[in-house]
LOKOLGU-305717 format. One record per residue: residue in three letters; x, y, z of N, C-alpha, C in turn; chain. Coordinates in nm, 4 decimals, decimal comma, m for minus. Example, Ala and Ser with C-alpha at 12.3 -4.5 7.8 and 13.67 -1.06 7.14 Angstrom:
<recs>
  res        nX        nY        nZ       caX       caY       caZ        cX        cY        cZ  chain
  ALA    1,3190   m0,5690    0,7800    1,2300   m0,4500    0,7800    1,3200   m0,3300    0,7800      A
  SER    1,2850   m0,2250    0,7080    1,3670   m0,1060    0,7140    1,2900    0,0030    0,7870      A
</recs>
This chain:
<recs>
  res        nX        nY        nZ       caX       caY       caZ        cX        cY        cZ  chain
  MET   m0,1202    1,0632   m0,4812   m0,1654    1,0132   m0,6092   m0,2743    1,0923   m0,6726      A
  LYS   m0,3430    1,1818   m0,5951   m0,4626    1,2551   m0,6509   m0,4065    1,3677   m0,7386      A
  PHE   m0,2821    1,4061   m0,7228   m0,2283    1,5003   m0,8036   m0,1505    1,4442   m0,9214      A
  VAL   m0,1780    1,3211   m0,9638   m0,1233    1,2481   m1,0908   m0,2266    1,2616   m1,1924      A
  SER   m0,1842    1,3119   m1,3040   m0,2910    1,3324   m1,4186   m0,3277    1,2028   m1,4804      A
  HIS   m0,4429    1,1873   m1,5490   m0,4886    1,0682   m1,6175   m0,3878    1,0279   m1,7051      A
  LEU   m0,3221    1,1071   m1,7944   m0,2189    1,0590   m1,8868   m0,0959    1,0139   m1,8228      A
  ASP   m0,0639    1,0607   m1,7071    0,0488    1,0050   m1,6385    0,0244    0,8805   m1,5783      A
  MET   m0,1104    0,8645   m1,5289   m0,1531    0,7351   m1,4785   m0,1471    0,6197   m1,5818      A
  ASN   m0,1966    0,6710   m1,7017   m0,1788    0,5587   m1,8253   m0,0431    0,5075   m1,8310      A
  ARG    0,0668    0,6120   m1,8510    0,1939    0,5728   m1,8594    0,2381    0,4842   m1,7482      A
  PHE    0,2062    0,5140   m1,6232    0,2397    0,4483   m1,5163    0,2029    0,2943   m1,5194      A
  MET    0,0670    0,2807   m1,5620    0,0130    0,1461   m1,5690    0,0724    0,0571   m1,6835      A
  ILE    0,1025    0,1269   m1,7921    0,1823    0,0463   m1,8908    0,3052   m0,0057   m1,8343      A
  ARG    0,3829    0,0948   m1,7737    0,5115    0,0248   m1,7009    0,4794   m0,0790   m1,6183      A
  THR    0,3735   m0,0637   m1,5390    0,3456   m0,1688   m1,4319    0,3181   m0,3019   m1,4785      A
  VAL    0,2378   m0,3063   m1,5935    0,1902   m0,4233   m1,6645    0,3207   m0,4831   m1,7238      A
  ARG    0,3940   m0,4011   m1,7679    0,5307   m0,4692   m1,8383    0,6147   m0,5239   m1,7201      A
  LYS    0,6321   m0,4591   m1,6091    0,7183   m0,5194   m1,5041    0,6586   m0,6396   m1,4407      A
  ALA    0,5174   m0,6530   m1,4423    0,4579   m0,7713   m1,4004    0,4662   m0,8864   m1,4974      A
  LYS    0,5094   m0,8483   m1,6172    0,5397   m0,9540   m1,7218    0,3972   m1,0184   m1,7604      A
  LEU    0,2918   m0,9470   m1,7725    0,1622   m0,9981   m1,8153    0,1506   m1,0056   m1,9656      A
  PRO    0,1089   m1,1031   m2,0252    0,1115   m1,1118   m2,1783    0,0000   m1,0227   m2,2363      A
  ILE    0,0291   m0,8914   m2,2320   m0,0786   m0,7856   m2,2627   m0,0832   m0,7886   m2,4217      A
  TRP   m0,1857   m0,7498   m2,4775   m0,2045   m0,7556   m2,6058   m0,1792   m0,6062   m2,6581      A
  TYR   m0,0943   m0,5916   m2,7858   m0,0548   m0,4637   m2,8386   m0,1408   m0,4356   m2,9434      A
  THR   m0,1823   m0,3125   m2,9649   m0,2604   m0,2571   m3,0848   m0,1753   m0,2890   m3,2197      A
  GLU   m0,2409   m0,2993   m3,3231   m0,1676   m0,3248   m3,4479   m0,1496   m0,1886   m3,5329      A
  GLY   m0,0624   m0,1790   m3,6148   m0,0372   m0,0624   m3,6954    0,1089   m0,0050   m3,6799      A
  PHE    0,1238    0,1220   m3,7234    0,2515    0,1735   m3,7338    0,3208    0,1915   m3,5935      A
  ASN    0,2397    0,2348   m3,4926    0,2929    0,2516   m3,3547    0,2094    0,1698   m3,2538      A
  PRO    0,2482    0,0376   m3,2380    0,1734   m0,0468   m3,1518    0,1863    0,0092   m3,0061      A
  HIS    0,0987   m0,0168   m2,9310    0,0967    0,0067   m2,7795    0,0015   m0,0727   m2,7158      A
  PRO    0,0316   m0,0963   m2,5669   m0,0450   m0,1904   m2,4946   m0,1905   m0,1427   m2,4931      A
  TYR   m0,2685   m0,2401   m2,4855   m0,4343   m0,2009   m2,4766   m0,4569   m0,1941   m2,3199      A
  ILE   m0,4681   m0,0675   m2,2770   m0,5080   m0,0387   m2,1363   m0,6035    0,0921   m2,1528      A
  THR   m0,7182    0,0695   m2,0834   m0,8111    0,1756   m2,0804   m0,8876    0,1809   m1,9462      A
  PHE   m0,9218    0,2934   m1,9049   m0,9945    0,3158   m1,7771   m1,1443    0,3245   m1,8048      A
  ALA   m1,2346    0,2770   m1,7212   m1,3854    0,2816   m1,7416   m1,4274    0,4292   m1,7305      A
  LEU   m1,3646    0,5099   m1,6364   m1,4016    0,6301   m1,6184   m1,2886    0,7183   m1,5613      A
  PRO   m1,2123    0,7910   m1,6519   m1,1065    0,8747   m1,5983   m1,1284    0,9562   m1,4665      A
  LEU   m1,0371    0,9721   m1,3744   m1,0568    1,0365   m1,2666   m1,0080    1,1775   m1,2699      A
  SER   m1,0902    1,2721   m1,2207   m1,0514    1,4118   m1,2195   m0,9279    1,4452   m1,1351      A
  LEU   m0,8427    1,5215   m1,1770   m0,7245    1,5601   m1,1154   m0,7549    1,6282   m0,9754      A
  GLY   m0,6946    1,5864   m0,8671   m0,7222    1,6290   m0,7388   m0,8217    1,5434   m0,6569      A
  PHE   m0,8872    1,4464   m0,7347   m0,9762    1,3482   m0,6695   m0,9054    1,2176   m0,6226      A
  GLN   m0,9478    1,1738   m0,4991   m0,8965    1,0558   m0,4547   m1,0000    0,9345   m0,4908      A
  SER   m0,9588    0,8156   m0,4917   m1,0502    0,7069   m0,5375   m1,0056    0,5740   m0,4814      A
  SER   m1,1121    0,4949   m0,4458   m1,0780    0,3731   m0,3871   m1,1464    0,2648   m0,4700      A
  TYR   m1,1950    0,3010   m0,5906   m1,2692    0,2074   m0,6646   m1,2464    0,2497   m0,8230      A
  GLU   m1,1360    0,2070   m0,8833   m1,1210    0,2227   m1,0208   m1,1154    0,0967   m1,1051      A
  ILE   m1,1455    0,1177   m1,2239   m1,1555   m0,0043   m1,3194   m1,0568    0,0176   m1,4342      A
  MET   m0,9660   m0,0728   m1,4572   m0,8818   m0,0654   m1,5646   m0,9090   m0,1917   m1,6546      A
  ASP   m0,9155   m0,1806   m1,7850   m0,9553   m0,2755   m1,8763   m0,8178   m0,3159   m1,9562      A
  ILE   m0,7884   m0,4301   m1,9526   m0,6522   m0,4667   m2,0401   m0,6972   m0,5917   m2,1256      A
  ARG   m0,6329   m0,6148   m2,2180   m0,6591   m0,7481   m2,3033   m0,5218   m0,8146   m2,3171      A
  LEU   m0,5428   m0,9594   m2,2883   m0,4296   m1,0429   m2,2766   m0,4165   m1,1195   m2,4198      A
  THR   m0,3073   m1,1658   m2,4447   m0,2997   m1,2414   m2,5696   m0,3126   m1,3931   m2,5515      A
  ASP   m0,3094   m1,4317   m2,4184   m0,3313   m1,5791   m2,3884   m0,4673   m1,5951   m2,3220      A
  ASP   m0,5555   m1,6476   m2,3914   m0,6916   m1,6720   m2,3645   m0,6991   m1,7594   m2,2426      A
  ASN   m0,5940   m1,8515   m2,2071   m0,6151   m1,9445   m2,0995   m0,5244   m1,8960   m1,9806      A
  TYR   m0,4796   m1,7533   m1,9804   m0,4130   m1,7128   m1,8732   m0,4991   m1,7085   m1,7457      A
  ASP   m0,4413   m1,7529   m1,6314   m0,5006   m1,7623   m1,5049   m0,5135   m1,6251   m1,4415      A
  ILE   m0,6318   m1,5658   m1,4504   m0,6518   m1,4242   m1,4046   m0,6674   m1,4073   m1,2475      A
  ASN   m0,6627   m1,5245   m1,1814   m0,6612   m1,5118   m1,0385   m0,5259   m1,4665   m0,9793      A
  GLY   m0,4363   m1,4764   m1,0676   m0,2890   m1,4416   m1,0194   m0,2601   m1,2999   m1,0481      A
  ILE   m0,3404   m1,2194   m1,1460   m0,3040   m1,1032   m1,2025   m0,2714   m1,0033   m1,0796      A
  CYS   m0,3647   m0,9833   m0,9814   m0,3563   m0,8850   m0,8895   m0,2311   m0,9037   m0,8064      A
  GLU   m0,1981   m1,0273   m0,7693   m0,0760   m1,0466   m0,7005    0,0477   m0,9944   m0,7735      A
  LYS    0,0580   m1,0277   m0,9054    0,1668   m0,9910   m0,9790    0,1885   m0,8466   m0,9940      A
  LEU    0,0656   m0,7651   m1,0124    0,0641   m0,6320   m1,0314    0,1015   m0,5672   m0,9030      A
  ASN    0,0462   m0,6068   m0,7715    0,0852   m0,5608   m0,6495    0,2451   m0,5720   m0,6153      A
  ALA    0,2886   m0,6735   m0,6674    0,4287   m0,7025   m0,6274    0,5314   m0,5935   m0,7019      A
  VAL    0,4719   m0,5249   m0,8026    0,5722   m0,4267   m0,8680    0,5100   m0,3003   m0,8529      A
  CYS    0,4040   m0,2799   m0,7604    0,3395   m0,1369   m0,7428    0,3783   m0,0750   m0,6115      A
  PRO    0,3840    0,0588   m0,6104    0,4201    0,1198   m0,4800    0,2968    0,0973   m0,3790      A
  GLU    0,3174    0,1203   m0,2524    0,2183    0,0816   m0,1562    0,0869    0,1728   m0,1659      A
  TYR    0,0957    0,2775   m0,2388   m0,0262    0,3678   m0,2449   m0,1091    0,3280   m0,3576      A
  ILE   m0,0871    0,2332   m0,4277   m0,1737    0,1741   m0,5496   m0,1845    0,0230   m0,5126      A
  GLU   m0,3234   m0,0210   m0,5183   m0,3475   m0,1568   m0,4838   m0,4540   m0,2184   m0,5869      A
  PHE   m0,4180   m0,3216   m0,6455   m0,5261   m0,4091   m0,7205   m0,5820   m0,5061   m0,6375      A
  PHE   m0,7212   m0,5110   m0,6428   m0,7844   m0,5846   m0,5405   m0,8769   m0,6937   m0,6110      A
  ASP   m0,8857   m0,6789   m0,7421   m0,9774   m0,7882   m0,7944   m0,9502   m0,7752   m0,9526      A
  ALA   m0,9559   m0,9111   m1,0127   m0,9438   m0,9142   m1,1576   m1,0480   m1,0239   m1,2097      A
  CYS   m1,1239   m0,9915   m1,3103   m1,2300   m1,0679   m1,3530   m1,2603   m1,0366   m1,5105      A
  GLU   m1,3319   m1,1378   m1,5711   m1,3802   m1,1178   m1,6964   m1,4684   m0,9893   m1,7073      A
  PRO   m1,4670   m0,9064   m1,8062   m1,5682   m0,7881   m1,8171   m1,6885   m0,8734   m1,8289      A
  ILE   m1,8088   m0,7892   m1,7754   m1,9452   m0,8147   m1,7864   m2,0041   m0,7175   m1,8821      A
  LEU   m1,9709   m0,5976   m1,8506   m2,0385   m0,4795   m1,9176   m1,9160   m0,4093   m2,0100      A
  LYS   m1,9636   m0,3436   m2,1113   m1,8685   m0,2590   m2,1834   m1,8532   m0,1162   m2,1145      A
  THR   m1,7545   m0,0404   m2,1337   m1,7338    0,0911   m2,0679   m1,8439    0,1860   m2,0936      A
  ARG   m1,9077    0,1807   m2,1974   m2,0137    0,2723   m2,2302   m2,1418    0,2528   m2,1476      A
  ALA   m2,1387    0,1448   m2,0733   m2,2549    0,1110   m1,9895   m2,2282    0,1918   m1,8476      A
  VAL   m2,1214    0,2483   m1,8177   m2,1051    0,3379   m1,7051   m2,2109    0,4407   m1,7011      A
  ALA   m2,2775    0,4569   m1,5946   m2,3931    0,5571   m1,5905   m2,3756    0,6577   m1,4706      A
  PHE   m2,3175    0,6080   m1,3573   m2,3229    0,6953   m1,2350   m2,1815    0,6878   m1,1747      A
  ALA   m2,1635    0,7763   m1,0713   m2,0495    0,7471   m0,9800   m2,0784    0,8021   m0,8430      A
  HIS   m2,0240    0,7406   m0,7424   m2,0658    0,7805   m0,6037   m1,9406    0,8553   m0,5402      A
  TYR   m1,9710    0,9658   m0,4787   m1,8608    1,0496   m0,4332   m1,8840    1,0759   m0,2786      A
  ASN   m1,7803    1,0843   m0,2124   m1,7737    1,1325   m0,0579   m1,6956    1,2585   m0,0680      A
  ILE   m1,7444    1,3647   m0,0156   m1,7018    1,5037    0,0038   m1,6779    1,5316    0,1355      A
  THR   m1,5637    1,5747    0,1919   m1,5406    1,6234    0,3270   m1,4802    1,7451    0,3327      A
  PHE   m1,5583    1,8305    0,4055   m1,5159    1,9715    0,4241   m1,4412    1,9839    0,5616      A
  ASP   m1,3246    2,0387    0,5595   m1,2408    2,0473    0,6783   m1,2873    2,1770    0,7465      A
  ASP   m1,3948    2,1828    0,8167   m1,4634    2,2908    0,8587   m1,5103    2,3161    1,0111      A
  ASN   m1,4930    2,1985    1,0783   m1,5421    2,1818    1,2144   m1,6930    2,2026    1,2132      A
  LYS   m1,7631    2,1558    1,1311   m1,9135    2,1764    1,1256   m1,9765    2,2994    1,0805      A
  LYS   m1,8927    2,3913    1,0503   m1,9543    2,5281    1,0136   m2,0225    2,5146    0,8895      A
  ILE   m2,0107    2,4364    0,8026   m2,0697    2,4413    0,6596   m2,1945    2,3617    0,6657      A
  LEU   m2,2145    2,2767    0,7702   m2,3294    2,1750    0,7681   m2,4596    2,2381    0,7500      A
  SER   m2,4954    2,3507    0,8274   m2,6200    2,4141    0,8256   m2,6385    2,4906    0,6884      A
  LEU   m2,5294    2,5528    0,6411   m2,5375    2,6371    0,5273   m2,5674    2,5398    0,3995      A
  PHE   m2,4907    2,4321    0,3991   m2,5195    2,3397    0,2968   m2,6543    2,2675    0,2828      A
  LEU   m2,7051    2,2524    0,4082   m2,8436    2,1871    0,4139   m2,9469    2,2991    0,3653      A
  GLU   m2,9317    2,4180    0,3985   m3,0120    2,5381    0,3552   m2,9924    2,5346    0,1918      A
  PHE   m2,8800    2,5273    0,1447   m2,8499    2,5476   m0,0050   m2,9173    2,4332   m0,0667      A
  LEU   m2,9006    2,3082   m0,0273   m2,9733    2,1954   m0,0980   m3,1139    2,1988   m0,0843      A
  ASN   m3,1793    2,2671    0,0077   m3,3283    2,2907    0,0131   m3,3865    2,3893   m0,0732      A
  LYS   m3,3039    2,4378   m0,1600   m3,3637    2,5319   m0,2732   m3,4422    2,4524   m0,3731      A
  GLU   m3,5263    2,5293   m0,4333   m3,6074    2,4713   m0,5420   m3,5144    2,4162   m0,6585      A
  SER   m3,4221    2,4914   m0,6867   m3,3187    2,4588   m0,7939   m3,1962    2,5198   m0,7651      A
  ILE   m3,0878    2,4540   m0,8306   m2,9572    2,5118   m0,8081   m2,8964    2,5102   m0,9621      A
  THR   m2,8813    2,6211   m1,0063   m2,8331    2,6419   m1,1339   m2,6821    2,6351   m1,1307      A
  VAL   m2,6040    2,5446   m1,2259   m2,4711    2,5392   m1,2371   m2,4287    2,5668   m1,3751      A
  SER   m2,3069    2,6120   m1,4004   m2,2513    2,6365   m1,5309   m2,1499    2,5232   m1,5783      A
  LYS   m2,1637    2,4815   m1,6937   m2,0773    2,3540   m1,7366   m2,0100    2,3914   m1,8761      A
  LYS   m1,8873    2,3768   m1,8887   m1,8309    2,4050   m2,0256   m1,8519    2,2810   m2,1159      A
  THR   m1,9078    2,2922   m2,2340   m1,9235    2,1779   m2,3193   m1,7834    2,1590   m2,3894      A
  LYS   m1,7719    2,0525   m2,4710   m1,6668    2,0072   m2,5516   m1,6303    2,1090   m2,6589      A
  LYS   m1,7329    2,1815   m2,6912   m1,7274    2,2840   m2,8029   m1,6906    2,4069   m2,7387      A
  GLY   m1,6725    2,4257   m2,6143   m1,6312    2,5537   m2,5545   m1,7447    2,6310   m2,5014      A
  ASP   m1,8608    2,5923   m2,5383   m1,9843    2,6778   m2,4844   m2,0107    2,6643   m2,3460      A
  ILE   m2,0763    2,7424   m2,2894   m2,1101    2,7412   m2,1458   m2,2602    2,7051   m2,1332      A
  LYS   m2,2782    2,5913   m2,0765   m2,4199    2,5264   m2,0647   m2,4691    2,5462   m1,9225      A
  GLN   m2,5902    2,5944   m1,8922   m2,6351    2,6151   m1,7579   m2,7559    2,5123   m1,7380      A
  PHE   m2,7614    2,4512   m1,6267   m2,8741    2,3529   m1,5914   m2,8917    2,3396   m1,4563      A
  ASP   m3,0114    2,2874   m1,4116   m3,0387    2,2620   m1,2745   m2,9817    2,1257   m1,2350      A
  ILE   m2,8868    2,1221   m1,1331   m2,8215    1,9976   m1,0908   m2,9026    1,9249   m0,9950      A
  LEU   m3,0032    1,9736   m0,9349   m3,0660    1,9033   m0,8235   m3,1327    1,7748   m0,8803      A
  PRO   m3,1969    1,7851   m1,0030   m3,2690    1,6658   m1,0432   m3,1652    1,5416   m1,0769      A
  LYS   m3,0454    1,5621   m1,0855   m2,9386    1,4804   m1,1328   m2,8877    1,4127   m1,0175      A
  ILE   m2,8978    1,4639   m0,9046   m2,8408    1,4055   m0,7785   m2,9207    1,2897   m0,7235      A
  LYS   m2,8513    1,1805   m0,6900   m2,9137    1,0621   m0,6240   m2,8525    1,0374   m0,5024      A
  ASP   m2,9279    0,9511   m0,4038   m2,8698    0,9060   m0,2846   m2,7925    1,0157   m0,2097      A
  LEU   m2,8426    1,1254   m0,2025   m2,7721    1,2372   m0,1317   m2,7884    1,2242    0,0316      A
  ASP   m2,6673    1,2411    0,0829   m2,6680    1,2334    0,2246   m2,5708    1,3417    0,2899      A
  ILE   m2,5983    1,4215    0,3864   m2,5013    1,5153    0,4417   m2,5218    1,4980    0,5767      A
  LYS   m2,4020    1,5058    0,6589   m2,4099    1,4962    0,8122   m2,2647    1,5367    0,8663      A
  GLU   m2,2788    1,5532    1,0000   m2,1478    1,5711    1,0639   m2,0803    1,4380    1,0844      A
  LYS   m1,9408    1,4441    1,0584   m1,8675    1,3156    1,0785   m1,7372    1,3593    1,1206      A
  ASN   m1,6977    1,3016    1,2384   m1,5515    1,3347    1,2882   m1,5479    1,4888    1,3004      A
  GLY   m1,6316    1,5580    1,3279   m1,6284    1,7038    1,3614   m1,6407    1,7775    1,2247      A
  ASN   m1,6407    1,7208    1,1080   m1,6405    1,7963    0,9782   m1,7663    1,7622    0,9042      A
  THR   m1,8007    1,8410    0,7923   m1,9185    1,8158    0,7200   m1,8892    1,7028    0,6157      A
  HIS   m1,9805    1,6090    0,6071   m1,9357    1,5073    0,5237   m2,0721    1,4876    0,4225      A
  LEU   m2,0427    1,5017    0,3006   m2,1460    1,4983    0,1928   m2,1040    1,3672    0,1008      A
  SER   m2,2124    1,2896    0,0841   m2,2075    1,1818   m0,0151   m2,3295    1,2035   m0,1044      A
  LEU   m2,2982    1,1523   m0,2368   m2,3945    1,1689   m0,3420   m2,3565    1,0852   m0,4628      A
  THR   m2,4576    1,0596   m0,5434   m2,4331    0,9967   m0,6672   m2,4808    1,0907   m0,7756      A
  LEU   m2,3937    1,0920   m0,8795   m2,4142    1,1750   m0,9945   m2,3847    1,1066   m1,1241      A
  PRO   m2,4600    1,1657   m1,2393   m2,4413    1,0902   m1,3532   m2,3048    1,0768   m1,3954      A
  ALA   m2,2482    0,9815   m1,4657   m2,0967    0,9822   m1,5188   m2,1059    0,8878   m1,6290      A
  GLY   m2,0140    0,9137   m1,7192   m1,9903    0,8280   m1,8525   m2,0027    0,9085   m1,9610      A
  SER   m2,0205    0,8480   m2,0798   m2,0138    0,9223   m2,2082   m2,1395    0,9968   m2,2261      A
  THR   m2,2596    0,9412   m2,1998   m2,3904    1,0200   m2,2071   m2,3993    1,1209   m2,1339      A
  ASP   m2,3840    1,1193   m2,0043   m2,4100    1,2447   m1,9139   m2,2947    1,2320   m1,8118      A
  ASN   m2,2272    1,3350   m1,7866   m2,1236    1,3418   m1,7046   m2,1195    1,4690   m1,6046      A
  VAL   m2,1454    1,4564   m1,4750   m2,1674    1,5817   m1,3875   m2,0542    1,5678   m1,2919      A
  ASN   m1,9628    1,6562   m1,2716   m1,8545    1,6542   m1,1749   m1,9246    1,7283   m1,0493      A
  PRO   m1,8725    1,6612   m0,9339   m1,9245    1,7151   m0,8100   m1,8811    1,8627   m0,7857      A
  GLU   m1,7678    1,8865   m0,8595   m1,7049    2,0430   m0,8382   m1,8092    2,1299   m0,8804      A
  LEU   m1,9005    2,0901   m0,9735   m2,0089    2,1952   m1,0212   m2,0908    2,2365   m0,9110      A
  LEU   m2,1301    2,1344   m0,8181   m2,2045    2,1670   m0,6910   m2,1402    2,2496   m0,5940      A
  ILE   m2,0110    2,2096   m0,5704   m1,9251    2,2773   m0,4634   m1,9036    2,4211   m0,4945      A
  THR   m1,8776    2,4426   m0,6457   m1,8472    2,5651   m0,6890   m1,9651    2,6644   m0,6720      A
  ALA   m2,0753    2,6051   m0,7060   m2,2297    2,6837   m0,7052   m2,2445    2,7176   m0,5584      A
  PHE   m2,2114    2,6320   m0,4688   m2,2473    2,6503   m0,3210   m2,1586    2,7777   m0,2778      A
  TYR   m2,0298    2,7698   m0,3038   m1,9466    2,8776   m0,2533   m1,9870    3,0187   m0,3260      A
  GLU   m2,0179    3,0112   m0,4536   m2,0457    3,1325   m0,5193   m2,1897    3,1924   m0,5082      A
  GLN   m2,2819    3,0903   m0,4815   m2,4175    3,1475   m0,4468   m2,4561    3,1746   m0,2989      A
  THR   m2,3690    3,1350   m0,2275   m2,3893    3,1695   m0,0635   m2,3099    3,2564   m0,0161      A
  ASN   m2,1986    3,3045   m0,0935   m2,0865    3,3882   m0,0476   m2,0341    3,3183    0,0824      A
  THR   m2,0246    3,2044    0,0896   m1,9519    3,1417    0,2132   m1,7985    3,1389    0,2019      A
  ASP   m1,7371    3,1586    0,3075   m1,5980    3,1484    0,3367   m1,5482    3,0181    0,2804      A
  TYR   m1,4446    3,0252    0,2138   m1,3764    2,8848    0,1508   m1,3194    2,8097    0,2585      A
  TYR   m1,3539    2,6885    0,2560   m1,2923    2,5681    0,3356   m1,2372    2,4697    0,2611      A
  CYS   m1,1180    2,4183    0,2891   m1,0505    2,3103    0,2239   m1,1472    2,1836    0,2214      A
  TYR   m1,1496    2,1065    0,1160   m1,2382    1,9887    0,1227   m1,1545    1,8734    0,0358      A
  SER   m1,1945    1,7558    0,0614   m1,1450    1,6501   m0,0309   m1,2597    1,5644   m0,0878      A
  VAL   m1,2387    1,5234   m0,2072   m1,3268    1,4323   m0,2814   m1,2822    1,3075   m0,3168      A
  GLU   m1,3515    1,2019   m0,2698   m1,3269    1,0620   m0,3070   m1,4260    0,9946   m0,3801      A
  ARG   m1,3977    0,9359   m0,4970   m1,4815    0,8541   m0,5727   m1,4682    0,7105   m0,5297      A
  ASP   m1,5900    0,6500   m0,4691   m1,5682    0,5101   m0,4201   m1,6483    0,4184   m0,4790      A
  LEU   m1,7261    0,4467   m0,5883   m1,8113    0,3469   m0,6655   m1,8258    0,4026   m0,8148      A
  ILE   m1,8224    0,3247   m0,9030   m1,8590    0,3456   m1,0440   m1,9900    0,2492   m1,0679      A
  LEU   m2,0952    0,3052   m1,1195   m2,2084    0,2324   m1,1241   m2,2677    0,2279   m1,2606      A
  ASP   m2,3562    0,1169   m1,2880   m2,4393    0,1163   m1,4116   m2,5579    0,1817   m1,4099      A
  GLU   m2,6424    0,1678   m1,5108   m2,7793    0,2451   m1,5128   m2,8652    0,1987   m1,4038      A
  ASN   m2,8498    0,0789   m1,3493   m2,9468    0,0327   m1,2332   m2,8711    0,0609   m1,0997      A
  LEU   m2,7792    0,1393   m1,0935   m2,7052    0,1801   m0,9811   m2,6409    0,0676   m0,9098      A
  LYS   m2,5970   m0,0271   m0,9824   m2,5213   m0,1480   m0,9357   m2,3843   m0,1231   m0,9713      A
  PRO   m2,2943   m0,1730   m0,8771   m2,1429   m0,1646   m0,9038   m2,0993   m0,2018   m1,0412      A
  PHE   m2,0434   m0,1238   m1,1273   m1,9956   m0,1530   m1,2638   m1,8830   m0,2719   m1,2561      A
  ARG   m1,8857   m0,3709   m1,3476   m1,7890   m0,4722   m1,3496   m1,7642   m0,5099   m1,5083      A
</recs>
């Protein structure tokens, strides 16, 4: 699933909601389509165990406790819905995301990454929406950083800004590490396991 694009995931979810026969609300106008949106689109190649999908139903009295069961009944085994609730926050309140990064390196990267993270600053380059290249120090933006050996590999967990106001992809840090240390490339995986609000509380 990590190689499925966000647009394809949108199409998949539209079909899933239709198959589950949920009374989903359609937009008005010349080309009506189901109202489905994600709180924070996932980057291609990332895995995730915590995604938030917002839908709108036409029946205000619909029992939301049965939504997950109906969706899971028509979903493949590698996608699971585990909770449905009334929204508390608007999607613009998303402020951070937590990531787990695992390098398949048999502990070879651990000491190198620790040394890299102990630098006074780490300058990374990010392409803006206008196509310009912006450089900034990523270290002040990192929260809850932890790096350790886990199951023989290097495991890095960290929280970064995410959302419409500020969005920092962990790939920026990984790319800077390889480029600035001339380290041999090792395969790695990235999992996003939490979406957070400005108080670093799970977004709902």
